[in-house]
PAPALO-58648 format. One line per 8 residues: their letters; for each residue x, z, y of C-alpha. Coordinates in nm, 2 decimals, padded with zeros to 4 digits. Example, Ala and Ser with C-alpha at 12.3 -4.5 7.8 and 13.67 -1.06 7.14 Angstrom:
2
AS> 01.23/00.78/-00.45; 01.37/00.71/-00.11
END
This chain:
393
MAKTSANS> 15.14/18.10/05.96; 15.28/18.35/05.71; 15.66/18.38/05.68; 15.83/18.61/05.41; 16.12/18.81/05.53; 16.40/18.88/05.30; 16.49/19.22/05.41; 16.15/19.35/05.36
GGATLLDE> 16.01/19.12/05.07; 15.69/19.12/05.23; 15.50/18.85/05.41; 15.45/18.88/05.80; 15.21/18.66/05.98; 15.34/18.52/06.29; 15.18/18.35/06.55; 15.37/18.03/06.66
PRTGFYRP> 15.24/17.76/06.93; 15.10/17.47/06.79; 15.34/17.17/06.87; 15.15/16.89/06.74; 14.88/16.77/06.49; 14.97/16.56/06.19; 14.76/16.36/05.99; 14.87/16.18/05.65
AGDPETDA> 14.89/15.83/05.67; 14.55/15.67/05.59; 14.47/15.35/05.37; 14.58/15.02/05.56; 14.26/14.85/05.40; 14.03/15.14/05.49; 14.15/15.11/05.84; 14.10/14.75/05.87
RLPRADRS> 13.74/14.78/05.74; 13.65/15.02/06.03; 13.51/14.89/06.35; 13.76/14.88/06.64; 13.55/15.15/06.82; 13.56/15.38/06.53; 13.93/15.34/06.50; 13.95/15.42/06.87
ASDGEDDA> 13.75/15.71/06.86; 13.94/15.86/06.55; 14.30/15.77/06.67; 14.20/15.92/07.00; 14.06/16.24/06.89; 14.35/16.47/06.97; 14.40/16.27/07.30; 14.04/16.38/07.42
GEPFLRAR> 14.03/16.46/07.79; 14.35/16.23/07.86; 14.28/15.94/08.03; 14.34/15.57/07.89; 14.62/15.42/08.10; 14.58/15.03/08.10; 14.85/14.80/08.24; 14.72/14.61/08.56
RRVPVRRG> 14.69/14.23/08.55; 14.94/14.02/08.73; 14.81/13.80/08.99; 14.98/13.46/08.99; 15.15/13.36/09.31; 15.09/13.02/09.45; 15.37/12.81/09.54; 15.39/12.53/09.77
VLPPWART> 15.38/12.15/09.67; 15.70/12.09/09.86; 16.02/12.21/09.70; 16.22/12.51/09.82; 16.48/12.25/10.00; 16.20/12.09/10.20; 16.11/12.43/10.38; 16.44/12.41/10.57
RWGRIGLI> 16.48/12.24/10.89; 16.70/11.97/10.75; 16.49/11.91/10.46; 16.19/11.86/10.64; 16.39/11.58/10.88; 16.49/11.43/10.56; 16.14/11.41/10.42; 16.01/11.26/10.74
AGGVVVVG> 16.28/11.00/10.73; 16.21/10.92/10.37; 15.84/10.86/10.45; 15.88/10.63/10.75; 16.12/10.43/10.53; 15.86/10.38/10.26; 15.59/10.31/10.50; 15.84/10.04/10.67
LCVGTVVA> 15.91/09.88/10.32; 15.52/09.83/10.24; 15.45/09.70/10.58; 15.73/09.45/10.55; 15.61/09.34/10.21; 15.26/09.26/10.34; 15.39/09.08/10.63; 15.62/08.87/10.42
TRSFLDHD> 15.36/08.80/10.15; 15.10/08.70/10.42; 15.36/08.46/10.60; 15.43/08.29/10.26; 15.07/08.23/10.17; 15.00/08.12/10.55; 15.25/07.90/10.59; 15.41/07.75/10.27
PRFRIDSS> 15.33/07.38/10.22; 15.23/07.44/09.85; 14.90/07.59/09.98; 14.79/07.31/10.23; 14.50/07.08/10.14; 14.65/06.76/10.13; 14.35/06.49/10.10; 14.01/06.49/10.00
ASIQTVGN> 14.15/06.44/09.64; 14.20/06.81/09.65; 13.82/06.89/09.67; 13.62/06.89/09.36; 13.25/06.82/09.37; 13.02/06.95/09.10; 12.63/06.90/09.06; 12.55/06.63/09.30
SQLTRDDL> 12.30/06.34/09.16; 12.09/06.25/09.49; 12.35/06.34/09.72; 12.72/06.13/09.72; 13.05/06.27/09.72; 13.08/06.13/10.07; 12.78/06.34/10.21; 12.93/06.67/10.06
LSVFGSDI> 13.29/06.58/10.18; 13.15/06.53/10.53; 13.13/06.90/10.56; 13.53/06.98/10.48; 13.65/06.70/10.72; 13.83/06.95/10.95; 13.97/07.13/10.65; 14.20/06.85/10.54
GRNLFYVP> 14.57/06.94/10.61; 14.47/07.30/10.67; 14.60/07.62/10.46; 14.36/07.70/10.17; 14.33/08.03/10.29; 14.20/07.95/10.64; 13.90/07.76/10.51; 13.60/07.98/10.59
LSQRRAEL> 13.40/07.97/10.26; 13.07/08.13/10.38; 13.03/07.88/10.66; 13.11/07.57/10.45; 12.83/07.69/10.19; 12.58/07.76/10.48; 12.65/07.39/10.63; 12.61/07.26/10.25
ERFSWVEH> 12.27/07.41/10.22; 12.14/07.26/10.56; 12.10/06.94/10.35; 11.75/06.93/10.23; 11.85/06.82/09.88; 12.08/07.13/09.84; 11.91/07.43/09.70; 12.21/07.65/09.66
ATVMRVLP> 12.58/07.58/09.70; 12.89/07.75/09.59; 13.27/07.69/09.75; 13.56/07.84/09.58; 13.93/07.85/09.60; 14.14/07.71/09.32; 14.53/07.77/09.37; 14.74/07.65/09.49
NQLRVSVT> 14.58/07.39/09.70; 14.23/07.30/09.60; 13.87/07.35/09.67; 13.55/07.34/09.42; 13.23/07.27/09.55; 12.92/07.32/09.32; 12.56/07.24/09.43; 12.21/07.29/09.29
ERTPIAFV> 12.00/07.00/09.39; 11.61/07.03/09.45; 11.37/06.85/09.22; 11.10/06.61/09.38; 10.76/06.65/09.23; 10.52/06.47/09.48; 10.54/06.23/09.77; 10.39/06.35/10.07
QVHGKIAL> 10.27/06.19/10.40; 10.49/06.29/10.69; 10.43/06.11/11.04; 10.25/05.82/10.85; 10.58/05.74/10.65; 10.62/05.87/10.27; 10.87/06.11/10.16; 10.94/06.36/09.85
ADAAGVIL> 10.89/06.72/09.82; 11.00/06.99/09.57; 10.81/07.27/09.44; 10.86/07.50/09.75; 10.73/07.26/09.99; 11.08/07.14/10.12; 11.05/06.78/10.26; 11.35/06.58/10.09
DMSPQEIA> 11.51/06.32/10.30; 11.55/05.96/10.14; 11.51/05.61/10.28; 11.23/05.41/10.14; 11.49/05.17/10.00; 11.65/05.48/09.80; 11.30/05.58/09.67; 11.21/05.27/09.55
AKHFSFPV> 11.57/05.23/09.37; 11.53/05.57/09.23; 11.17/05.46/09.06; 10.99/05.80/09.15; 10.63/05.81/09.00; 10.43/06.10/09.16; 10.07/06.13/09.33; 10.08/06.10/09.71
VSGINPND> 10.00/06.46/09.85; 09.86/06.52/10.18; 09.80/06.84/10.35; 10.16/06.94/10.38; 10.29/06.95/10.72; 10.67/07.00/10.80; 10.57/07.22/11.09; 10.40/07.47/10.87
PLSVRGAR> 10.58/07.77/10.76; 10.77/07.72/10.43; 10.53/08.00/10.29; 10.23/07.80/10.34; 10.38/07.47/10.19; 10.50/07.66/09.90; 10.15/07.81/09.84; 09.99/07.47/09.85
MALYQRFL> 10.26/07.31/09.65; 10.19/07.59/09.39; 09.82/07.49/09.38; 09.91/07.13/09.32; 10.12/07.21/09.03; 09.85/07.43/08.89; 09.62/07.13/08.91; 09.84/06.88/08.75
RELDGSGE> 09.92/07.14/08.44; 09.56/07.20/08.38; 09.50/06.82/08.38; 09.80/06.73/08.19; 09.73/07.04/07.94; 09.59/06.84/07.65; 09.88/06.60/07.64; 09.68/06.28/07.78
KISAQLSE> 09.87/06.26/08.12; 09.57/06.25/08.33; 09.76/06.31/08.64; 09.90/05.94/08.62; 09.55/05.81/08.72; 09.56/06.01/09.03; 09.69/05.82/09.35; 09.65/06.10/09.60
VDLSDPED> 09.58/06.46/09.61; 09.44/06.62/09.93; 09.57/06.98/09.97; 09.42/07.04/10.35; 09.16/07.27/10.20; 09.33/07.52/09.95; 08.98/07.59/09.82; 08.89/07.24/09.77
VRATVPAN> 09.12/07.02/09.60; 09.04/06.66/09.64; 09.20/06.39/09.42; 09.17/05.99/09.46; 09.14/05.75/09.18; 09.11/05.39/09.17; 08.80/05.24/09.00; 08.70/04.89/09.01
GTDLQLQF> 08.92/04.78/09.28; 08.83/05.06/09.52; 08.94/05.42/09.56; 08.71/05.71/09.45; 08.72/06.07/09.57; 08.67/06.35/09.34; 08.63/06.70/09.47; 08.74/06.99/09.22
GQDDFLTR> 08.74/07.30/09.41; 08.99/07.55/09.33; 08.93/07.61/08.94; 08.83/07.45/08.60; 09.00/07.13/08.68; 09.00/07.00/08.33; 08.63/07.07/08.27; 08.54/06.90/08.59
WRNYEAHV> 08.75/06.61/08.52; 08.58/06.56/08.17; 08.24/06.59/08.34; 08.33/06.31/08.58; 08.50/06.10/08.29; 08.16/06.12/08.09; 07.94/06.01/08.34; 08.12/05.77/08.58
GQWRAQYP> 07.99/05.49/08.41; 07.65/05.59/08.42; 07.68/05.69/08.80; 07.85/05.35/08.91; 07.62/05.14/08.72; 07.32/05.31/08.91; 07.50/05.34/09.24; 07.74/05.06/09.30
KLAAVDLR> 07.82/05.19/09.65; 07.97/05.54/09.50; 08.24/05.65/09.72; 08.28/06.00/09.65; 08.18/06.29/09.37; 08.16/06.65/09.46; 08.20/06.83/09.10; 08.24/07.18/09.24
YEHEVVLK> 07.87/07.28/09.12; 07.81/07.40/08.78; 07.46/07.23/08.70; 07.47/06.92/08.91; 07.73/06.70/09.11; 07.68/06.54/09.45; 07.71/06.16/09.49; 07.82/06.02/09.79
MTPDPAAV> 07.77/05.64/09.90; 07.97/05.41/10.12; 07.78/05.37/10.44; 07.63/05.04/10.52; 07.85/04.84/10.77; 07.53/04.70/10.95; 07.44/05.07/10.99; 07.77/05.15/11.13
ESAAPAKQ> 07.79/04.90/11.35; 07.43/04.97/11.51; 07.47/05.35/11.52; 07.60/05.47/11.87; 07.97/05.55/11.92; 07.87/05.91/11.94; 07.68/05.92/11.61; 07.84/05.75/11.34
AAPKAVAV> 07.69/05.67/11.03; 07.75/05.96/10.77; 07.77/05.84/10.39; 07.46/05.87/10.20; 07.47/06.16/09.95; 07.26/06.20/09.63; 07.23/06.51/09.42; 07.25/06.43/09.06
KSAALKPA> 07.18/06.70/08.78; 07.46/06.76/08.54; 07.48/06.91/08.21; 07.67/07.24/08.33; 07.98/07.02/08.37; 08.02/06.93/08.01; 08.05/06.58/07.87; 07.74/06.43/07.72
AAPKKTAA> 07.84/06.41/07.37; 07.48/06.50/07.20; 07.26/06.23/07.11; 06.98/06.42/07.28; 07.18/06.40/07.60; 07.25/06.03/07.58; 06.90/05.96/07.52; 06.79/06.16/07.82
AKAKPVVK> 07.07/05.99/08.04; 06.86/05.65/08.02; 06.58/05.80/08.16; 06.46/05.65/08.49; 06.53/05.87/08.82; 06.27/06.05/08.98; 06.28/05.98/09.36; 06.11/06.22/09.57
ARAQSAHA> 06.08/06.18/09.95; 06.08/06.49/10.18; 06.00/06.45/10.52; 06.10/06.73/10.80; 05.95/06.67/11.17; 06.10/06.86/11.45; 05.92/06.84/11.78; 06.11/06.86/12.09
QAGNAKPA> 06.00/07.08/12.40; 05.90/06.75/12.57; 05.70/06.62/12.28; 05.93/06.29/12.25; 06.11/06.35/11.96; 06.05/06.17/11.65; 06.06/06.31/11.29; 06.36/06.28/11.09
AKRAVRSV> 06.36/06.19/10.72; 06.60/06.30/10.45; 06.59/06.16/10.09; 06.72/06.33/09.78; 06.74/06.13/09.44; 06.76/06.35/09.14; 06.83/06.20/08.78; 06.72/06.45/08.50
Q> 06.98/06.42/08.20
END
């Protein structure tokens, strides 16, 4: 740094210690455009070598839930006493409410008029009220609803029951009854059954008064599990649906349906004052009925003692005749006379509608006799004979 002395009139160079570095103020807009790192670098050029000191972050101090006064001895005692008072008030309120609901006369079931019944048509109101006999005069909240519902569902007619409390002093009973779909034979008596195979209790007089019209179903045993009975009733419903699928109500012509063999549904139809049994198998019910309906007149005219028709085969039917009473009486007790069977060819289970089939139906049957001889070891056995009559259509 140069300094001028007044006495000498000349300039003298003096070395003075450097006290600081001064930089002219920069443009604020230029500083704002510079990145922060650049600004920090430019600002810290003179402070190179000096560490950057940063203030430590304060750690928050967790305070307790209780206020400061509760941390003292007397504060804790007061807090415990207040908690005991609050719990005592809650318990007292609950006990008072329970006593009010249990003993107040406004919640007592005075008579059977306080019990509403909904949904019963086959069961009478008295039948349903017989379950609630012990609840008359009892507090509404003391009635065991689940137990009463279970007792109602023990009625064979009740499929589902609901029991509800209606404040202040009434009960509402709603039942869903089963729907009968068939008559069944149970121990020699006629009863009703629903789709699940449940036997419905009803006296013969009540059945007659209700004017039910169903086929009589055999093969439903009350001792069988409900799953077995339900499966057979499902087969029965499918059988009726297929027959009535055309809208002709063919099932009304059936007097009895035998479900003893699930693979062979047998139905009985009245014809000319006698009962004729039809064997349908387990499928194609309507097609086999059409085949029977188209040829039954011809079969009856040709075989007056026709007793049963087996429709299970595709290209023929088996006709069974009523055994001769004289042969039955003369037969030994151990060997009863079996019905005579005749195999008749059928037009692939289709009704005879074409003219050619109608003309062929008038052809005379061809009778073939087949003899089979069986010799016993002693040589005294006689040959047995079988006959098969086939009518070519």
